[in-house]
C-alpha positions as CSV (number, residue, x, y, z in Angstrom):
1,X,46.2,59.6,23.6
2,X,42.7,58.6,22.6
3,X,41.0,58.9,19.2
4,X,37.7,58.1,17.7
5,X,37.5,55.2,15.3
6,X,34.6,54.9,12.8
7,X,34.2,51.6,11.0
8,X,31.7,49.5,9.1
9,X,29.9,46.3,10.1
10,X,27.7,44.8,7.5
11,X,26.6,48.3,6.3
12,X,26.2,49.8,9.8
13,X,28.5,52.6,11.0
14,X,30.2,51.6,14.3
15,X,32.0,53.9,16.7
16,X,34.9,53.1,19.1
17,X,37.5,54.9,21.1
18,X,41.1,53.8,20.8
19,X,43.4,54.4,23.7
20,X,47.0,54.4,22.4
21,X,50.2,53.9,24.2
22,X,53.0,56.4,24.5
23,X,55.8,56.1,22.0
24,X,58.2,54.7,24.6
25,X,56.0,51.6,25.0
26,X,56.2,50.7,21.3
27,X,58.0,47.4,22.0
28,X,54.7,45.8,23.1
29,X,52.6,47.3,20.3
30,X,52.2,44.0,18.4
31,X,49.5,43.0,21.0
32,X,46.2,45.0,21.3
33,X,43.2,44.7,23.5
34,X,39.5,44.8,22.4
35,X,37.0,45.6,25.1
36,X,33.7,44.1,24.2
37,X,30.9,46.0,25.9
38,X,27.9,44.0,27.3
39,X,24.5,45.4,27.0
40,X,22.6,47.4,27.4
41,X,25.3,50.0,27.9
42,X,27.8,51.9,25.8
43,X,31.6,52.0,25.5
44,X,32.4,53.9,28.7
45,X,30.9,51.2,31.0
46,X,29.4,51.5,34.4
47,X,31.2,54.3,36.5
48,X,33.6,54.7,33.4
49,X,35.0,51.2,34.0
50,X,36.0,50.5,30.4
51,X,37.4,54.0,29.9
52,X,39.7,53.6,32.9
53,X,40.7,50.0,31.9
54,X,41.6,51.1,28.4
55,X,43.6,54.0,29.6
56,X,45.4,51.9,32.1
57,X,46.4,49.2,29.6
58,X,47.4,51.8,27.0
59,X,49.6,53.6,29.4
60,X,51.5,50.4,29.8
61,X,51.9,49.7,26.1
62,X,48.8,48.0,24.9
63,X,46.5,49.8,22.3
64,X,43.0,49.2,23.6
65,X,39.8,49.7,21.6
66,X,36.4,49.9,23.3
67,X,33.4,50.2,21.0
68,X,29.6,50.2,20.7
69,X,28.3,47.3,18.7
70,X,25.3,47.7,16.4
71,X,22.3,49.3,17.9
72,X,24.1,50.5,21.1
73,X,25.6,53.9,22.0
74,X,26.6,55.9,19.0
75,X,26.7,53.0,16.5
76,X,24.0,52.5,13.8
77,X,22.0,49.4,13.2
78,X,19.3,47.4,14.9
79,X,19.6,46.6,18.6
80,X,21.0,43.2,19.3
81,X,22.2,41.1,22.3
82,X,25.4,39.2,23.0
83,X,24.2,36.2,20.9
84,X,24.4,38.2,17.7
85,X,27.6,40.2,17.8
86,X,30.2,38.0,16.0
87,X,30.4,40.3,13.0
88,X,30.7,43.3,15.3
89,X,33.7,41.8,17.1
90,X,35.4,40.8,13.8
91,X,34.9,44.3,12.4
92,X,36.3,45.9,15.6
93,X,39.4,43.7,15.5
94,X,39.9,44.8,11.9
95,X,39.4,48.4,12.9
96,X,42.0,48.1,15.6
97,X,44.5,46.5,13.3
98,X,43.9,49.1,10.6
99,X,44.5,51.9,13.0
100,X,47.6,50.2,14.5
101,X,49.1,48.1,11.7
102,X,51.8,46.7,14.0
103,X,49.1,44.9,16.1
104,X,49.1,41.3,15.0
105,X,47.5,39.7,18.1
106,X,44.4,40.8,19.9
107,X,43.1,40.0,23.4
108,X,39.3,40.0,23.9
109,X,38.2,41.5,27.2
110,X,34.6,41.2,28.4
111,X,32.4,41.6,31.4
112,X,29.1,39.7,32.0
113,X,27.4,38.9,28.6
114,X,30.4,40.5,26.8
115,X,32.5,37.7,28.3
116,X,30.0,35.2,27.0
117,X,30.1,36.9,23.6
118,X,33.9,36.6,23.5
119,X,33.6,32.8,24.0
120,X,30.8,32.5,21.5
121,X,33.0,34.4,19.0
122,X,35.8,31.9,19.5
123,X,33.4,29.0,19.0
124,X,32.0,30.5,15.8
125,X,35.2,31.8,14.1
126,X,38.3,30.2,15.7
127,X,39.9,33.6,14.7
128,X,43.7,33.1,14.7
129,X,44.2,36.8,15.5
130,X,42.9,36.2,19.1
131,X,45.8,35.7,21.4
132,X,44.0,35.6,24.7
133,X,40.7,36.2,26.4
134,X,40.0,38.0,29.7
135,X,36.6,37.1,31.2
136,X,34.9,38.8,34.1
137,X,31.8,37.4,35.7
138,X,30.6,35.5,32.5
139,X,26.8,35.4,31.9
140,X,25.3,31.9,31.8
141,X,21.9,32.7,33.2
142,X,18.9,30.5,32.5
143,X,15.9,30.0,34.8
144,X,17.5,26.9,36.1
145,X,20.9,28.4,36.9
146,X,19.3,31.5,38.6
147,X,17.1,29.2,40.7
148,X,20.2,27.2,41.8
149,X,22.0,30.3,42.8
150,X,19.1,31.7,44.8
151,X,18.6,28.4,46.6
152,X,22.2,28.1,47.6
153,X,23.2,31.7,48.3
154,X,20.0,33.5,49.3
155,X,17.5,31.1,50.8
156,X,20.1,29.1,52.7
157,X,21.3,32.3,54.4
158,X,17.7,33.4,55.1
159,X,16.8,30.1,56.7
160,X,19.6,30.6,59.2
161,X,18.4,34.0,60.3
162,X,16.3,34.4,63.4
163,X,14.4,37.3,61.9
164,X,13.1,35.0,59.1
165,X,11.6,32.5,61.5
166,X,10.0,35.3,63.6
167,X,8.4,36.7,60.5
168,X,7.2,33.2,59.5
169,X,5.5,32.7,62.9
170,X,3.7,36.0,62.5
171,X,2.8,35.2,58.9
172,X,3.6,37.6,56.0
173,X,6.9,37.8,54.2
174,X,8.4,34.7,55.8
175,X,5.6,32.6,54.3
176,X,6.0,34.2,50.9
177,X,9.7,33.4,51.1
178,X,9.0,29.7,51.7
179,X,6.8,29.8,48.6
180,X,9.7,31.4,46.6
181,X,12.0,28.7,47.9
182,X,9.7,25.9,46.7
183,X,9.4,27.5,43.3
184,X,13.2,27.8,43.0
185,X,13.7,24.2,44.1
186,X,11.4,23.1,41.3
187,X,13.2,25.2,38.7
188,X,16.6,24.1,39.9
189,X,15.9,20.4,39.2
190,X,18.1,19.0,36.4
191,X,16.1,19.0,33.2
192,X,13.5,21.4,34.4
193,X,14.2,23.7,31.5
194,X,14.2,23.0,27.8
195,X,17.5,21.9,26.3
196,X,17.8,24.9,24.1
197,X,17.9,27.2,27.1
198,X,21.4,25.9,27.7
199,X,22.6,25.9,24.2
200,X,24.6,29.2,24.3
201,X,26.3,28.0,27.5
202,X,27.4,24.9,25.8
203,X,28.7,27.0,22.9
204,X,30.7,29.1,25.3
205,X,32.3,26.0,26.7
206,X,33.1,24.7,23.2
207,X,34.8,28.1,22.4
208,X,36.9,27.9,25.5
209,X,37.8,24.3,25.1
210,X,39.0,24.8,21.5
211,X,41.0,27.9,22.4
212,X,44.7,27.3,22.8
213,X,45.7,30.7,24.1
214,X,45.7,32.0,27.7
215,X,42.5,32.8,29.5
216,X,42.0,35.1,32.5
217,X,38.8,34.4,34.5
218,X,37.9,36.9,37.2
219,X,34.9,36.2,39.5
220,X,33.4,38.6,42.0
221,X,32.4,37.4,45.4
222,X,29.4,39.8,45.8
223,X,27.7,39.0,42.6
224,X,24.9,36.5,41.6
225,X,26.1,36.4,38.0
226,X,29.5,35.1,39.1
227,X,27.9,32.6,41.5
228,X,25.6,31.3,38.8
229,X,28.7,30.8,36.6
230,X,30.5,29.0,39.3
231,X,27.6,26.7,39.9
232,X,26.9,26.1,36.3
233,X,30.6,25.4,35.4
234,X,30.7,22.8,38.2
235,X,27.5,21.0,37.2
236,X,27.4,21.2,33.4
237,X,29.1,18.2,31.6
238,X,30.2,20.6,28.8
239,X,32.2,22.7,31.3
240,X,33.8,19.8,33.2
241,X,37.6,20.3,33.7
242,X,37.7,23.6,31.8
243,X,38.5,25.8,34.8
244,X,41.4,23.5,35.7
245,X,43.3,23.7,32.4
246,X,46.8,25.1,32.7
247,X,46.1,27.9,30.2
248,X,43.3,29.3,32.4
249,X,44.2,31.7,35.3
250,X,41.3,32.0,37.8
251,X,41.3,35.1,40.0
252,X,38.6,35.5,42.7
253,X,37.8,38.9,44.3
254,X,35.6,38.1,47.3
255,X,34.5,41.6,48.2
256,X,33.9,42.9,44.6
257,X,30.5,43.4,43.1
258,X,29.5,42.7,39.5
259,X,31.0,45.9,37.9
260,X,33.8,46.4,40.4
261,X,32.2,49.7,41.4
262,X,34.5,50.2,44.4
263,X,37.5,52.2,43.1
264,X,40.0,49.9,45.0
265,X,38.4,46.8,43.4
266,X,38.5,48.4,40.0
267,X,42.2,49.3,40.4
268,X,43.0,45.8,41.6
269,X,41.1,44.3,38.6
270,X,43.0,46.6,36.1
271,X,46.3,45.7,37.8
272,X,45.6,42.0,37.6
273,X,44.7,42.3,33.9
274,X,47.9,44.1,33.2
275,X,50.0,41.5,35.0
276,X,48.3,38.7,33.1
277,X,48.9,40.4,29.8
278,X,52.6,40.9,30.7
279,X,53.1,37.4,31.9
280,X,50.9,35.2,29.8
281,X,50.3,37.0,26.4
């Protein structure tokens, strides 16, 4: 069963959809899931990804709320990005618990910058209601991290292609590609960007480091955002050792794209999330 939830966040009216478990699954009802939606999109997600995830988890006993934060979808308020949704997340947790009073613990689930928002929320609030976090392809993009990903995963592959060198000999796109490589090498140098461009990534790391509950991290193989995150987490001092902690479960999906648009990838992701909830939360 699904129902609409309307709730307040600092004077703005927010809208969410709560997927509820069948009565036979009431034994697990003390744990709920909050799907944070990255922008700019609304609570259904790409190819109804969040709708299908919420229904899957609810069918197995976990009340799951997906919602539009202020300025997105059907919610009121000024448009904002993932850096300014702490109050929205807190209000959504309260709305979930008000609708399902038996829910005492909440798992935050997020894709891309919604995963980043979940970690920023942990850093800002240390909310004791949060029992776990599920992160898919977290967003850590800066000009430096994007350049590093392009150099390693795009230009290196192009330099090994015969067609690239043939185009270079004839002039045209090959020459322009070399110019792009030079620019990305310049951007990828450590310290090439201002320190404040990395501040939110450091806050994400601090949120994860201070969190004592279980974490599920899912990385797609066919996704630059995931590759940037992998590169950044290996090179940033703030992230050192975080992906090797016993409380973190890393699951890689080599053939999946950013939003798991292939139906078999989405089904595999949903199944992995369910198994993690059942075994770790």
